[in-house]
C-alpha positions as CSV (number, residue, x, y, z in Angstrom):
1,X,-7.6,-1.0,23.5
2,X,-9.4,-4.2,23.0
3,X,-7.5,-7.4,21.7
4,X,-9.0,-7.7,18.3
5,X,-8.2,-4.0,17.5
6,X,-4.7,-4.7,18.7
7,X,-4.5,-7.6,16.5
8,X,-6.0,-5.7,13.5
9,X,-3.2,-3.1,14.2
10,X,-0.4,-5.5,14.3
11,X,-1.6,-7.0,11.0
12,X,-1.6,-3.8,9.4
13,X,1.9,-3.3,10.5
14,X,3.1,-6.5,9.2
15,X,1.4,-5.8,6.0
16,X,3.3,-2.6,5.6
17,X,6.6,-4.2,6.7
18,X,6.2,-7.1,4.5
19,X,4.8,-5.4,1.3
20,X,6.2,-1.7,1.8
21,X,4.4,0.9,-0.3
22,X,6.6,3.3,-2.3
23,X,9.7,1.4,-1.7
24,X,12.8,2.0,-4.0
25,X,14.9,4.8,-5.6
26,X,13.1,7.8,-7.2
27,X,14.8,9.3,-10.1
28,X,15.0,12.9,-10.4
29,X,14.1,13.5,-6.7
30,X,14.2,17.3,-5.6
31,X,14.7,16.3,-2.1
32,X,16.7,13.4,-0.5
33,X,17.4,12.5,3.2
34,X,19.3,9.7,5.0
35,X,18.7,8.6,8.4
36,X,20.2,6.0,10.8
37,X,19.4,4.8,14.2
38,X,22.6,3.4,15.8
39,X,20.8,2.1,18.8
40,X,19.3,-0.7,16.6
41,X,21.0,-0.4,13.1
42,X,17.9,0.8,11.3
43,X,18.6,2.8,8.2
44,X,16.4,4.6,5.6
45,X,16.7,6.9,2.6
46,X,13.8,9.1,1.8
47,X,13.3,10.7,-1.7
48,X,10.7,13.1,-2.7
49,X,9.8,15.2,-5.7
50,X,8.2,18.5,-4.6
51,X,6.5,20.5,-7.2
52,X,6.4,24.2,-7.9
53,X,3.3,24.5,-5.9
54,X,4.9,22.9,-2.8
55,X,3.2,19.5,-3.1
56,X,4.8,16.2,-2.6
57,X,4.3,14.8,-6.1
58,X,6.1,11.6,-5.5
59,X,8.0,9.8,-2.6
60,X,10.1,6.6,-2.2
61,X,12.1,5.1,0.7
62,X,14.7,2.8,0.8
63,X,16.5,0.8,3.7
64,X,16.6,-1.8,5.9
65,X,15.3,-2.1,9.6
66,X,12.9,-3.9,12.0
67,X,9.1,-4.2,11.2
68,X,8.1,-1.0,12.9
69,X,10.5,1.2,11.0
70,X,9.7,-0.2,7.6
71,X,6.0,-0.2,8.3
72,X,6.2,3.5,9.6
73,X,8.1,4.6,6.5
74,X,5.5,2.9,4.4
75,X,2.6,4.4,6.1
76,X,4.3,7.7,5.8
77,X,4.9,7.6,2.1
78,X,1.1,6.6,1.6
79,X,-0.1,9.3,3.7
80,X,2.1,12.3,2.7
81,X,1.8,11.7,-1.2
82,X,-0.2,14.5,-2.8
83,X,0.0,16.8,0.3
84,X,1.7,20.0,0.6
85,X,4.8,20.2,2.6
86,X,3.0,22.1,5.4
87,X,0.4,19.3,5.4
88,X,2.9,16.8,5.8
89,X,4.7,18.7,8.6
90,X,1.4,18.8,10.3
91,X,0.9,15.1,9.9
92,X,4.4,14.5,11.1
93,X,3.8,16.5,14.3
94,X,0.5,14.5,15.1
95,X,2.4,11.2,14.6
96,X,5.0,12.3,16.9
97,X,2.4,13.0,19.4
98,X,0.8,9.6,19.0
99,X,3.9,7.4,19.2
100,X,5.0,9.5,22.3
101,X,1.7,8.7,23.9
102,X,0.3,12.2,23.6
103,X,-2.8,13.5,22.3
104,X,-2.9,14.6,18.6
105,X,-6.4,16.1,18.7
106,X,-5.4,18.7,15.8
107,X,-5.2,15.9,13.2
108,X,-8.4,15.2,11.0
109,X,-10.3,12.1,12.0
110,X,-9.1,10.2,8.6
111,X,-5.6,10.8,9.4
112,X,-5.8,9.8,13.2
113,X,-7.6,6.7,12.2
114,X,-4.7,5.6,9.8
115,X,-1.9,6.6,12.3
116,X,-3.6,4.9,15.2
117,X,-1.9,1.8,14.2
118,X,1.4,2.8,15.3
119,X,0.0,4.4,18.5
120,X,1.0,1.2,20.5
121,X,4.6,2.0,20.0
122,X,4.2,4.6,22.9
123,X,4.3,1.7,25.3
124,X,7.9,0.8,24.0
125,X,10.0,3.8,24.5
126,X,13.0,2.1,22.6
127,X,10.6,1.4,19.5
128,X,9.7,5.1,19.3
129,X,13.0,6.0,17.5
130,X,12.4,3.0,15.1
131,X,8.9,4.4,14.3
132,X,9.9,8.2,13.9
133,X,13.3,7.4,11.9
134,X,11.8,7.9,8.4
135,X,9.5,10.8,9.5
136,X,12.4,12.6,10.9
137,X,14.4,11.7,7.8
138,X,11.6,13.2,5.6
139,X,11.6,16.4,7.4
140,X,15.4,16.8,7.2
141,X,15.2,16.0,3.4
142,X,12.5,18.6,3.1
143,X,14.5,21.3,5.0
144,X,17.7,20.5,3.0
145,X,16.6,20.1,-0.3
146,X,16.4,22.4,-3.2
147,X,12.9,23.8,-4.0
148,X,11.4,22.6,-7.3
149,X,11.7,25.1,-10.1
150,X,8.9,26.3,-12.1
151,X,9.1,25.5,-16.0
């Protein structure tokens, strides 16, 4: 990766970390999860509203952690909003591949372009857990939560 692209990616990570998107509690969440990385102290709560058609109608996160964990959580919330739970799961799989240094060829190009900002984490194995904490917490929340009821 050339130096100018690396710098751009660092700026995107810092922006998401300093100005997280979708940060805060979510009233009437249908799914909630909590995650903690004991190795570094990162903590995250993920709140979602999943509608009757299985779309993520809203998502928020709360917590404290390093720039990587906060940026990853912010990026995740931006990317899964409005998608189906299955699409979010596919996106998560691609993200996990990227941060582990593996190919994520099954993702659409737009998603790859947005997620590539976190691909450099693969060079720092101890930081992979920071980057994946919110994603794993979202998955746990979706698996444990109550499905939305149709009115």
